[in-house]
N, C-alpha and C positions, 0 to 999 in steps of 0.2 A: 498541644502537639497532636497531629493527625496520625492515627495508626497506619502501619504499612498495609494492613488488610483493606483499608478503604481505597488506597491507590491501586491495589491489585484487582479489586472489584471494578473500578473504573476502567482499568486496562482490559479486563476480560469483557466488559460491556462494549468497548470500542472494537475489540477483536470480533465479537459476535455480530455487531452491526456490519462490519466489513465482510464477514463471511456470508451473512445473509444477502448483502448487496451483490456478491459475486454469484451466488446460487439462484437467487430469485430473479435477477435481471440478466438474462443471458442474451439479450438482443443488442444492447447498446454497449459498444466497446469502450466508450469514454467513461461510463459509469463503472464498468468493470475495472478500468485502470485507476480510477479514483478510490474504489474499494480496496484495491491492492495497496495503494499508497497509505490508506488508513490502517491497513493491517500491519504494514511495516512500522508505522508510527506508534502503534500500540505495543509492538515488540520492543521498539526503542525505549518506550516509556518504562517497560519492565526492566530493561538494563539500567536505566537511570535510578529507578526505585531501589533495586538491589545493590547498586554501586553506592548509593547514599546510605543505605541501611547497614552495609558491611564496612563502611568507611574505606572503600577501595575505589580508586579512580579508573581501574581497568574497564569497567562497564561503560563509563562515560567516554573513554577513548574509543571503545568499540563502536559506540553510537556514531561518532564522526565518520568512521569507515563505512558504516551502513548507510548513512545519509549521502555519502559520495556515490555509492552504488545506486541508491534510489534516484538521485538527481540524473545520473546517466541513463538509467532505465526509463525515467519519465521523459527525458528528451527524445530518446529513440522511439518510445511508444507514441508520443505526440507526432513525431515525423511519420510514422507508419499510418497513423490515423489521417493525417493530411493527405498522404498519397492515396489511401483508400477512398477518401472523400472525393478527391479529384478524379479518380478512375471510375467510381460507381455512383457518385452523388448521394451517398448515404454512408452511415457509419455502423451499419448492422453487422453483427458477427457472421451471419449467414452469407454475406457477400464476400467474405475473405476467401472462401473456397473457389469462387469464380475467377480469382486472380492467377490461377495456375496457367502456365503457358509457356 
């Protein structure tokens, strides 16, 4: 049986990678969106770990609600990226400020 601490270490590593992806790469909006998705998945992993450890299904049900919100956020984010690419021919974060108007 694998201890809970190993799962928590894995989840914290995933969260740290996604946090580094957001802060180190501030130019490409697609990589920032993927890092945000990885952050949400590491949080969901924590809910599943603690739900299983405490023998409670509430954490796993909460994961389904979070995944629904993540799917909607991802669809809207990708739509914004497509509009940005069509308007500016790049997906730089710096080009978003030029869309005011």
